[in-house]
C-alpha positions as CSV (number, residue, x, y, z in Angstrom):
1,M,-42.5,-14.9,39.1
2,R,-46.2,-14.3,40.3
3,L,-45.2,-12.6,43.2
4,K,-42.7,-10.5,41.4
5,S,-45.7,-9.4,38.7
6,S,-48.3,-8.8,42.0
7,I,-45.6,-6.3,43.4
8,F,-45.2,-4.5,40.1
9,L,-49.1,-4.4,39.5
10,W,-49.6,-3.4,43.4
11,V,-46.9,-0.7,43.6
12,S,-48.2,0.9,40.1
13,L,-52.1,1.3,41.3
14,A,-50.4,2.4,44.4
15,T,-48.6,5.0,42.8
16,I,-50.9,6.3,40.3
17,L,-54.5,7.0,42.3
18,P,-53.1,8.2,45.1
19,L,-50.4,10.6,43.5
20,T,-53.3,11.8,40.7
21,A,-55.9,12.5,44.1
22,L,-52.8,13.9,46.2
23,V,-52.3,16.5,43.1
24,L,-56.1,18.0,42.7
25,G,-56.5,17.6,46.4
26,I,-53.4,19.3,47.5
27,T,-53.8,22.0,44.8
28,T,-57.6,22.4,45.4
29,Y,-57.4,22.5,49.5
30,S,-54.6,25.1,49.2
31,E,-56.3,27.4,46.7
32,Q,-59.3,27.3,48.9
33,L,-57.1,27.9,52.2
34,N,-55.5,30.8,50.2
35,R,-58.6,32.7,49.1
36,K,-59.8,32.1,52.8
37,N,-56.1,33.9,53.9
38,V,-56.7,36.5,51.2
39,E,-60.0,37.5,52.3
40,T,-59.4,38.1,55.9
41,D,-55.7,40.1,54.8
42,I,-58.3,42.0,52.7
43,Q,-61.0,42.2,56.1
44,A,-58.0,43.5,58.1
45,S,-56.5,45.8,55.5
46,M,-60.0,47.4,54.9
47,Q,-60.4,47.5,58.6
48,N,-56.9,49.7,58.9
49,I,-57.6,51.6,56.2
50,I,-60.5,53.0,57.7
51,S,-58.7,53.8,60.8
52,E,-56.4,55.4,59.7
53,I,-58.8,58.0,57.2
54,N,-60.9,58.2,60.8
55,F,-57.3,58.8,62.0
56,H,-56.3,61.6,59.9
57,L,-59.9,63.3,59.7
58,K,-60.0,63.2,63.6
59,Y,-56.6,64.9,63.6
60,E,-57.6,67.7,61.3
61,Q,-60.5,68.3,63.3
62,D,-58.2,68.6,66.5
63,V,-56.2,70.8,64.8
64,I,-59.2,73.4,63.3
65,L,-60.7,73.2,66.8
66,S,-57.5,74.4,68.4
67,L,-57.1,77.3,66.3
68,A,-60.6,78.1,67.1
69,T,-60.1,78.6,70.7
70,S,-56.7,79.7,70.5
71,P,-55.7,83.5,72.1
72,T,-54.9,84.9,68.9
73,M,-58.8,83.9,67.5
74,K,-60.3,84.8,70.5
75,S,-58.5,88.3,70.4
76,F,-60.6,88.6,67.3
77,F,-63.9,88.5,68.9
78,P,-64.5,92.2,69.3
79,V,-64.2,92.9,65.5
80,L,-66.8,90.0,64.9
81,E,-69.3,91.2,67.4
82,S,-68.7,94.6,65.9
83,A,-69.6,93.3,62.5
84,A,-72.6,91.7,64.3
85,R,-73.8,95.1,65.4
86,G,-73.0,96.8,61.7
87,D,-70.4,98.7,63.2
88,L,-66.6,99.0,62.3
89,H,-64.2,97.9,65.6
90,P,-62.0,100.9,66.1
91,D,-58.9,98.2,65.8
92,Y,-60.1,96.3,62.9
93,F,-57.0,96.6,60.4
94,E,-55.1,96.0,63.2
95,E,-56.6,92.8,64.3
96,V,-57.4,91.5,60.5
97,L,-53.7,92.2,60.2
98,K,-52.5,90.2,63.4
99,L,-55.2,87.1,62.6
100,N,-53.9,87.2,59.0
101,Q,-50.3,86.2,60.0
102,F,-51.4,83.8,62.8
103,L,-53.2,82.1,60.0
104,A,-50.6,82.5,57.8
105,G,-48.2,81.0,59.8
106,F,-49.7,78.0,61.0
107,Q,-50.4,77.1,57.6
108,H,-46.7,76.8,57.2
109,S,-46.0,74.9,60.1
110,V,-48.7,72.5,60.1
111,P,-49.4,72.0,56.2
112,G,-52.6,70.2,55.2
113,L,-55.0,72.9,55.3
114,D,-55.9,74.6,52.1
115,T,-58.1,77.5,52.7
116,M,-59.0,78.9,55.9
117,R,-61.6,81.6,56.4
118,V,-63.2,83.7,59.0
119,L,-66.7,84.9,58.4
120,D,-68.9,87.3,60.1
121,L,-72.6,86.5,61.3
122,D,-74.2,87.3,57.7
123,G,-71.3,85.3,56.1
124,N,-69.1,88.1,54.7
125,T,-65.5,86.9,54.4
126,L,-63.2,89.1,56.5
127,I,-60.4,86.8,56.5
128,K,-59.0,84.3,53.8
129,V,-55.7,82.5,53.8
130,R,-55.0,79.9,51.1
131,F,-51.4,77.8,51.0
132,G,-50.0,80.7,53.8
133,Q,-50.7,83.8,51.9
134,H,-53.5,86.1,53.1
135,L,-55.7,87.8,50.4
136,P,-56.4,91.3,50.6
137,A,-59.7,92.6,50.7
138,I,-61.7,93.7,47.1
139,F,-65.3,94.7,48.1
140,E,-66.6,97.2,50.4
141,G,-69.1,96.1,52.8
142,M,-71.7,98.0,55.0
143,E,-70.1,100.6,57.4
144,D,-67.3,100.7,54.8
145,V,-65.8,97.2,56.1
146,P,-63.5,95.7,53.6
147,L,-64.2,92.0,52.1
148,I,-62.3,89.4,50.8
149,E,-65.9,88.1,49.7
150,E,-69.4,89.1,49.2
151,E,-71.8,87.7,51.9
152,L,-73.2,84.3,51.0
153,T,-76.0,84.4,48.9
154,D,-77.7,81.2,50.1
155,E,-79.7,82.3,52.5
156,K,-80.6,78.4,53.9
157,F,-76.9,77.3,54.2
158,L,-76.6,80.4,56.5
159,S,-79.7,80.2,58.3
160,W,-78.2,76.5,59.0
161,M,-74.7,77.5,60.0
162,R,-76.6,80.3,62.8
163,Q,-78.3,77.5,64.0
164,L,-74.8,75.6,64.9
165,K,-73.4,75.4,68.1
166,P,-70.5,77.0,69.3
167,Y,-67.3,75.5,69.0
168,K,-68.7,72.2,67.9
169,L,-67.1,71.6,64.4
170,V,-69.7,70.2,61.8
171,Y,-69.0,69.9,57.9
172,G,-71.0,71.0,55.0
173,Q,-70.4,72.0,51.4
174,L,-69.5,75.7,51.7
175,P,-70.8,77.7,48.7
176,L,-68.2,79.8,48.6
177,S,-65.5,76.9,48.2
178,R,-66.8,76.3,44.9
179,R,-65.4,79.8,43.4
180,D,-62.0,78.5,44.3
181,F,-61.9,76.2,41.6
182,V,-62.9,76.2,38.0
183,S,-66.8,75.7,37.1
184,G,-67.5,72.4,37.2
185,E,-65.3,70.7,39.5
186,E,-66.1,69.6,42.9
187,L,-64.0,69.2,45.9
188,S,-63.3,65.7,47.0
189,L,-63.5,67.0,51.1
190,L,-66.3,68.8,52.8
191,N,-65.5,72.0,54.4
192,S,-65.2,72.4,58.1
193,I,-67.2,74.8,60.2
194,V,-66.6,75.9,63.4
195,P,-69.0,78.5,65.2
196,L,-67.4,81.1,67.0
197,A,-69.0,82.5,69.9
198,N,-67.9,84.1,74.1
199,D,-68.9,81.6,76.3
200,K,-71.8,80.0,75.6
201,Q,-73.7,83.1,73.9
202,P,-75.1,82.6,70.1
203,P,-72.1,82.6,67.5
204,I,-70.7,85.8,66.4
205,G,-68.7,84.3,63.9
206,F,-67.5,81.1,61.7
207,L,-63.9,79.9,61.0
208,T,-63.8,77.2,58.1
209,A,-61.2,75.2,56.7
210,R,-60.6,72.9,53.8
211,A,-58.2,70.2,53.9
212,M,-56.5,69.5,51.1
213,G,-56.3,65.6,51.2
214,D,-52.5,65.2,51.1
215,Q,-52.4,63.2,54.4
216,L,-54.9,61.0,53.1
217,D,-53.0,60.3,49.6
218,R,-49.2,59.7,51.4
219,M,-51.2,57.4,53.9
220,L,-53.0,55.3,51.2
221,Q,-49.9,55.6,48.9
222,S,-48.0,54.1,51.7
223,M,-50.4,51.4,52.8
224,P,-48.5,47.8,52.8
225,R,-50.7,45.7,49.9
226,S,-50.0,41.8,50.2
227,H,-52.0,41.1,47.7
228,H,-51.4,44.1,45.2
229,F,-54.9,45.3,45.5
230,K,-55.9,49.1,44.1
231,I,-57.7,51.4,46.1
232,H,-60.9,53.2,45.0
233,I,-62.9,55.7,47.9
234,V,-66.5,56.6,46.3
235,E,-68.7,59.1,48.1
236,L,-72.2,57.8,48.8
237,N,-74.7,61.2,48.8
238,L,-78.3,60.8,48.2
239,S,-78.8,64.5,48.8
240,N,-76.5,65.4,46.3
241,P,-77.1,63.7,42.9
242,L,-74.2,65.5,41.2
243,R,-71.5,63.8,44.0
244,H,-73.3,60.5,44.6
245,G,-71.1,57.7,43.0
246,M,-68.2,60.2,42.4
247,L,-64.5,58.8,42.5
248,L,-62.6,60.7,45.3
249,Y,-59.8,58.3,44.9
250,S,-58.8,55.7,42.7
251,D,-55.1,54.1,42.1
252,A,-56.5,52.6,38.7
253,L,-57.5,56.1,37.7
254,Q,-54.2,57.7,39.6
255,L,-57.0,59.8,41.1
256,K,-56.2,61.5,44.3
257,F,-57.9,63.3,47.2
258,N,-56.0,66.5,46.6
259,Q,-57.1,67.1,43.2
260,A,-60.2,69.0,41.7
261,H,-62.8,66.4,41.1
262,T,-64.8,65.9,38.0
263,P,-68.3,65.0,39.1
264,E,-68.6,62.9,35.7
265,W,-65.9,60.3,37.0
266,K,-68.6,58.2,38.4
267,L,-67.3,54.4,40.0
268,S,-70.4,53.3,37.5
269,S,-68.5,54.5,34.7
270,R,-64.9,54.7,34.9
271,I,-64.5,51.0,37.2
272,D,-67.7,49.1,37.2
273,K,-71.6,49.4,36.5
274,Q,-72.7,46.4,38.2
275,L,-70.3,47.0,40.9
276,W,-72.0,50.2,41.7
277,Q,-75.3,48.8,42.3
278,D,-74.1,45.9,44.3
279,I,-72.4,48.7,46.4
280,E,-76.0,50.7,46.6
281,S,-77.8,47.5,47.6
282,K,-75.5,46.3,50.1
283,R,-72.9,48.8,51.3
284,F,-70.9,45.7,52.3
285,G,-70.0,42.6,51.0
286,T,-67.4,41.0,47.8
287,F,-68.5,41.6,44.3
288,F,-66.6,39.2,41.2
289,H,-66.9,40.0,37.8
290,P,-66.5,37.0,35.8
291,D,-65.6,39.4,32.2
292,N,-62.4,40.8,33.5
293,N,-61.7,38.5,36.2
294,Q,-61.6,40.7,38.7
295,R,-62.6,40.7,42.5
296,F,-63.7,43.6,44.7
297,Y,-64.2,43.9,48.0
298,Y,-66.3,46.8,49.5
299,Q,-67.4,48.5,53.1
300,E,-69.3,51.4,53.5
301,F,-68.0,54.1,56.7
302,Y,-68.9,57.5,57.7
303,P,-66.5,60.0,58.0
304,Y,-68.2,63.3,58.7
305,N,-69.9,63.7,62.5
306,N,-72.7,65.4,61.4
307,Q,-73.8,64.9,57.6
308,L,-75.4,61.4,55.8
309,V,-72.5,61.1,53.5
310,S,-70.6,57.8,53.6
311,W,-67.7,56.7,51.7
312,A,-67.2,53.4,50.0
313,L,-64.0,51.8,50.6
314,V,-63.3,49.2,47.8
315,L,-60.3,46.8,47.2
316,Q,-59.8,45.8,43.5
317,L,-57.8,42.3,43.3
318,D,-56.7,40.5,39.7
319,N,-58.1,37.1,40.8
320,A,-55.7,36.0,38.0
321,E,-52.8,36.9,39.6
322,L,-53.8,35.2,43.0
323,A,-54.5,31.9,40.9
324,A,-51.3,31.9,38.8
325,P,-49.1,30.1,41.6
326,F,-51.7,27.5,42.1
327,Q,-51.3,26.9,38.4
328,R,-47.9,26.6,38.6
329,I,-47.9,24.1,41.6
330,R,-50.4,21.7,39.9
331,L,-48.2,21.4,36.7
332,G,-45.1,21.1,39.1
333,L,-47.5,18.4,40.9
334,L,-48.3,16.7,37.4
335,A,-44.3,16.6,36.2
336,F,-43.4,15.3,40.0
337,A,-45.9,12.6,39.9
338,F,-44.8,11.5,36.3
339,M,-41.4,11.0,37.1
340,A,-42.6,9.2,40.9
341,L,-44.7,6.5,39.0
342,V,-41.8,5.9,36.8
343,I,-39.2,5.7,38.8
344,S,-41.7,3.8,41.6
345,L,-42.3,1.5,39.0
346,V,-38.6,0.6,38.0
347,L,-38.2,0.7,41.6
348,A,-41.2,-1.7,42.3
349,N,-39.3,-4.3,39.8
350,L,-36.0,-4.3,41.2
351,G,-37.8,-4.5,44.7
352,A,-40.0,-7.7,43.2
353,R,-36.7,-9.9,42.7
354,H,-34.8,-8.4,46.2
355,I,-38.0,-9.9,48.0
356,A,-39.0,-12.7,45.9
357,R,-35.4,-14.0,46.0
358,P,-35.1,-14.0,50.0
359,I,-38.6,-15.7,50.5
360,S,-37.5,-18.3,48.3
361,E,-35.0,-18.9,50.2
362,F,-36.5,-19.2,53.1
363,S,-39.6,-21.3,51.8
364,R,-36.6,-23.7,50.7
365,E,-35.4,-23.6,54.1
366,L,-39.1,-24.3,55.6
367,K,-39.3,-27.1,53.2
368,N,-35.8,-28.4,54.4
369,Y,-36.6,-27.9,58.1
370,A,-39.8,-30.0,57.6
371,D,-38.0,-32.6,56.2
372,G,-35.7,-32.8,59.3
373,Q,-33.2,-30.6,58.4
374,A,-31.8,-28.1,61.2
375,P,-32.3,-24.3,60.2
376,L,-29.3,-22.1,59.4
377,K,-28.5,-20.3,62.9
378,N,-27.4,-17.2,61.3
379,S,-31.0,-15.8,60.7
380,A,-32.5,-15.1,63.8
381,Q,-29.6,-13.5,64.7
382,K,-29.7,-11.2,61.5
383,S,-33.3,-10.6,62.4
384,T,-32.0,-9.7,65.9
385,T,-29.4,-7.1,65.0
386,E,-31.6,-5.7,62.4
387,L,-34.3,-4.8,64.8
388,Q,-31.6,-3.5,67.1
389,Q,-30.3,-1.2,64.6
390,L,-34.0,-0.5,63.8
391,D,-34.3,0.4,67.5
392,Q,-31.4,2.5,67.7
393,S,-32.5,4.4,64.7
394,F,-35.8,5.2,66.5
395,H,-34.3,6.2,69.7
396,Y,-31.8,8.4,68.1
397,L,-34.8,9.9,65.8
398,V,-36.9,10.5,69.2
399,D,-33.8,12.0,70.7
400,S,-33.4,14.1,67.5
401,L,-36.7,15.2,67.4
402,E,-37.0,16.4,71.3
403,Q,-34.4,18.3,71.1
404,T,-35.2,20.2,67.7
405,Q,-38.5,20.7,69.4
406,Q,-36.7,22.2,72.8
407,E,-34.8,24.6,70.3
408,R,-38.1,25.3,68.7
409,D,-40.0,26.4,71.7
410,R,-37.5,28.5,72.5
411,A,-36.9,30.6,69.5
412,Q,-41.0,30.9,69.7
413,H,-41.0,32.3,72.9
414,M,-37.9,34.8,71.9
415,M,-39.8,35.4,69.4
416,L,-43.4,35.6,70.9
417,Q,-41.6,38.0,73.8
418,T,-40.0,40.3,71.1
419,A,-43.5,40.5,69.4
420,K,-44.7,41.3,72.1
421,L,-42.4,44.5,73.0
422,A,-42.8,45.8,69.7
423,S,-46.5,46.2,70.1
424,I,-45.3,48.3,73.7
425,G,-43.2,49.9,71.2
426,E,-46.1,50.9,69.1
427,M,-49.0,51.6,72.1
428,A,-45.7,53.8,73.7
429,A,-45.3,56.1,70.6
430,G,-48.9,56.4,70.1
431,I,-49.2,57.5,74.0
432,G,-46.1,59.3,74.4
433,H,-47.0,61.7,71.8
434,E,-50.7,62.5,73.4
435,I,-49.2,62.8,77.1
436,N,-46.4,65.4,76.0
437,N,-48.7,67.9,74.6
438,P,-50.2,68.1,78.2
439,L,-46.8,68.1,79.7
440,N,-45.9,71.2,77.6
441,N,-49.0,73.1,78.3
442,I,-48.2,72.2,81.8
443,L,-44.8,73.7,82.0
444,S,-46.0,76.7,80.1
445,L,-48.9,77.7,82.7
446,S,-46.7,76.7,85.3
447,K,-44.2,79.5,84.0
448,L,-47.6,81.4,83.6
449,I,-48.2,81.0,87.3
450,E,-44.8,81.7,88.8
451,R,-44.9,85.1,87.0
452,D,-47.7,86.4,89.1
453,I,-46.8,84.7,92.3
454,D,-46.0,88.0,94.5
455,A,-42.8,88.1,95.9
456,D,-43.6,87.5,99.5
457,N,-45.2,84.1,98.8
458,P,-42.5,81.8,99.0
459,T,-44.0,78.7,99.7
460,M,-46.3,79.2,96.7
461,R,-43.1,79.9,94.5
462,D,-41.6,76.5,95.9
463,D,-44.9,74.3,94.8
464,V,-44.6,75.6,91.4
465,Q,-40.9,75.1,91.2
466,A,-42.3,71.6,92.7
467,L,-44.5,71.2,89.5
468,R,-42.3,71.8,87.1
469,Q,-39.7,69.7,88.6
470,E,-42.2,66.6,88.5
471,T,-43.5,67.5,84.8
472,L,-39.9,67.5,83.7
473,R,-39.6,64.2,85.1
474,A,-42.5,62.7,83.3
475,S,-41.3,64.6,80.3
476,R,-38.0,62.7,80.6
477,I,-39.8,59.4,81.4
478,V,-41.8,60.0,78.2
479,K,-38.9,60.5,76.5
480,G,-37.5,57.3,77.7
481,I,-40.6,55.6,76.9
482,L,-40.5,56.9,73.3
483,N,-36.4,56.0,72.8
484,F,-37.7,52.8,73.8
485,A,-40.6,52.6,71.4
486,R,-38.3,53.9,68.9
487,Q,-35.6,51.3,69.4
488,V,-32.9,54.0,70.0
489,P,-29.8,52.9,71.2
490,P,-28.8,53.9,74.4
491,E,-26.9,57.3,75.5
492,Y,-24.0,55.7,77.4
493,S,-22.4,57.9,79.8
494,Q,-19.9,57.2,83.0
495,F,-21.9,57.7,86.6
496,D,-21.0,56.7,89.8
497,C,-22.9,53.3,90.9
498,R,-23.8,54.9,94.6
499,Q,-24.9,58.0,93.6
500,W,-26.9,56.8,91.1
501,L,-29.1,54.1,93.7
502,D,-29.3,56.8,95.9
503,D,-30.8,59.0,93.5
504,T,-33.3,56.3,92.5
505,V,-34.6,56.0,96.1
506,Q,-35.1,59.3,96.2
507,L,-37.5,59.2,93.3
508,V,-39.4,56.6,94.8
509,A,-39.0,57.7,98.7
510,A,-42.8,59.5,98.4
511,E,-44.4,56.0,97.1
512,A,-42.6,54.1,99.8
513,K,-43.3,56.5,102.8
514,K,-46.9,56.2,101.8
515,A,-46.9,52.5,101.9
516,A,-44.7,52.6,105.5
517,V,-42.1,50.8,103.6
518,S,-38.4,51.1,104.3
519,I,-35.5,50.9,101.4
520,N,-32.3,49.7,102.8
521,I,-29.5,49.8,100.6
522,T,-26.8,47.6,101.5
523,D,-23.4,46.2,100.1
524,V,-22.8,49.1,97.0
525,P,-19.2,49.2,95.8
526,D,-17.3,52.3,95.0
527,A,-17.5,51.7,91.4
528,T,-18.6,53.8,87.9
529,M,-20.8,52.4,85.9
530,Q,-21.1,52.8,81.7
531,G,-24.7,52.9,80.4
532,D,-27.8,55.2,79.7
533,R,-28.1,56.5,83.0
534,Q,-31.8,57.7,82.7
535,Q,-32.8,54.3,81.1
536,L,-31.2,52.2,83.7
537,Q,-32.5,54.3,86.3
538,Q,-36.1,53.8,84.9
539,V,-35.8,49.8,85.4
540,L,-34.3,50.5,88.8
541,V,-37.5,52.6,89.6
542,N,-40.1,50.4,87.9
543,C,-38.5,47.0,90.2
544,L,-38.7,49.3,93.5
545,S,-42.3,50.2,92.6
546,N,-43.1,46.9,92.2
547,A,-41.4,45.8,95.7
548,I,-43.4,48.7,96.9
549,H,-46.3,47.5,95.8
550,V,-46.1,43.9,97.3
551,S,-44.5,45.1,100.9
552,Q,-46.9,45.0,103.9
553,R,-46.6,48.0,106.1
554,G,-43.3,48.1,108.1
555,Q,-41.7,45.6,105.9
556,I,-38.1,45.9,104.3
557,I,-36.8,46.4,101.6
558,E,-33.5,45.6,100.5
559,L,-31.1,47.0,97.5
560,S,-27.8,45.6,97.1
561,A,-25.1,45.9,94.5
562,H,-22.1,43.2,94.0
563,I,-19.3,43.2,91.3
564,I,-18.8,39.8,89.7
565,N,-16.1,39.5,86.8
566,D,-17.0,42.2,84.5
567,S,-20.4,42.6,85.5
568,I,-22.5,44.2,88.2
569,K,-25.5,42.7,89.9
570,I,-28.0,44.9,91.3
571,M,-30.6,43.3,93.7
572,I,-34.0,44.5,94.5
573,S,-35.1,41.8,97.3
574,D,-38.9,42.2,99.1
575,E,-40.8,40.6,101.7
576,G,-44.0,40.4,99.8
577,K,-45.8,37.5,98.4
578,G,-44.0,36.2,95.6
579,I,-44.9,34.8,92.6
580,N,-47.4,32.7,91.6
581,D,-46.1,29.6,89.6
582,D,-48.7,30.2,87.4
583,D,-47.6,33.9,86.6
584,H,-44.0,33.3,86.7
585,D,-43.8,32.8,82.5
586,K,-46.2,35.6,81.9
587,I,-44.7,38.4,84.7
588,F,-43.0,40.0,81.3
589,D,-45.9,39.9,79.2
590,P,-46.9,42.9,77.8
591,F,-50.3,44.1,80.2
592,F,-49.9,41.9,82.8
593,T,-50.4,42.9,86.0
594,T,-51.6,41.5,89.2
595,Q,-52.5,45.1,90.3
596,K,-56.2,46.1,90.8
597,V,-57.9,47.7,87.6
598,G,-56.5,51.0,87.1
599,E,-53.4,50.8,89.6
600,G,-51.1,49.6,86.8
601,S,-50.4,48.9,83.3
602,G,-48.6,46.0,83.1
603,L,-45.9,47.5,80.9
604,G,-43.2,48.1,83.6
605,L,-41.5,44.8,83.5
606,S,-41.8,44.8,79.9
607,I,-40.2,47.8,79.1
608,S,-37.8,47.1,81.9
609,L,-36.4,44.2,79.9
610,G,-35.9,45.7,76.9
611,I,-34.1,48.5,78.3
612,V,-31.4,45.8,80.2
613,Q,-31.3,43.8,76.9
614,S,-30.3,46.8,74.9
615,H,-27.4,47.2,77.6
616,N,-26.5,43.7,76.9
617,G,-27.5,42.5,79.9
618,E,-29.9,40.5,81.9
619,L,-33.1,40.9,84.0
620,D,-34.2,38.1,86.5
621,L,-37.0,37.9,89.3
622,H,-37.5,34.6,91.2
623,N,-38.6,33.9,94.6
624,N,-36.2,34.3,97.5
625,Q,-36.4,32.3,101.0
626,K,-38.4,35.6,102.6
627,G,-41.4,34.6,101.1
628,G,-40.9,37.7,98.9
629,V,-39.2,38.1,95.5
630,D,-35.3,39.0,94.3
631,A,-35.1,41.2,91.6
632,I,-31.4,41.0,89.8
633,I,-30.3,43.5,87.2
634,S,-27.2,42.0,85.7
635,L,-25.2,44.8,83.5
636,P,-21.6,44.7,81.5
637,F,-19.6,47.2,83.3
638,A,-18.3,48.6,80.1
639,A,-20.3,49.7,76.9
640,S,-20.5,46.7,74.2
């Protein structure tokens, strides 16, 4: 019975103390780890929000600058020059009507700008468009020039505007904008001002625009919030006490950028005074308010390029909401610990009985053996059998763990590859949108050039046609990248395999000729394929370009196709330097390239892999006996 009591006592102490420490340790560690993760997520969210705000403001700057440099705006320059001399231009009314219609149409097609004005050098408003409607002239200026608004009475502000550099967008609090709102209200965003001028001459007028802030409101409202934080944005403007500390956006107060703001709505009075003092002193950090158990994360940034006006982004979290899950975990662990204690005590009592009996029997057998009696033969045999079972169970466990590890590694590799392809999609979408605009400009300019080419100059006309064809091909490639980035399904169609290969080779013929490399098409069956011809052609072009890049002068690239069961295998075989063992697992990684900096982006094979997989096919690269690489594209014959 002494052994039974000892086991009971040991199990009890070994259960109570570890479980109690486990409950406290796990919850404390988990809560600290979660707080660190929350702070990391909050900092990342703040950087993301600031980047999105700067991106939207940069987009509005580009839009306003494009308006200032548009042909319609430049055709209005003679009117501004006449106004600067104190004269009325003979085509004043026609030019005003044309510019009014252009700006009104622009506001309809590109929303986001509330009011646009065109001012002459003296600050008189010649053009004013609001919400897509141009306003009529109600004042009469010098030389019978009709004005929408009277000239600026703030000579200091007007003098500052005249000293600005032409076509350099700056921000300022335009005095005329105060007349658009009820007295006492303020705009959330400052006015954009672009001085207008001919070439490098002094300014002859100004284009001003006021953003509504709708784009910022939609961006902030759609921002993912993993920890249910609230967003506040406050202006820091030491030169203007009226706006210093004014709230521009607040989730808690349902205040948006596109609303007229009351200067009395300050962060210190509406949210927390101590928080505002903390922001003024540090401009970056964390503030915890113990009374209402709220935690604030804030960071200062500068949205305007020429103003010492900054914004403070404040993210507010409810600390009780973050701690609530751990309170429930503590209660659950305590309940579990109590139940485990009771069960362990019961099992200790039962276990002590089962352990004491065999030990007593074994002790008796030892005593009998000491007295000269032979031991039981089955005892060692049973022990051996149990050890064998334990060994078999262990090896079974090892085999199961190894198999599980392999499956997990395979799944992690697929998830990593998918994540990398998703990053390509995000980057390709942004780059594609940026490239489309220059391509459209090239097409437009090529049309204009073609119109001015004389009929007796066919060579130049052919060159312009070639330029347009290459631009259209680049546009199709960009469209393909965008479709891949948006995960657009392939547009299946039927096309001849041989003709498709010939057309693709022609696309890289110039590159191959420049590298002195030959491309031979061999063993191509007469077959009709089904798939997205443009996307698959992009895959083949990428593989051929890679083969040309690694080939030496005078080497041959072989292109062949074979039908195997219900699929077709297209193989590109080169005589280059092959794939290093260290690089074999990274060839499909985004941005991985063996080319020199500036010669390759490292996206070709990643995009190609995504296109082939979207066709339910496979893309494989391995070294061949010639020292080069075989790129094998396996595609099903029919759409699936």
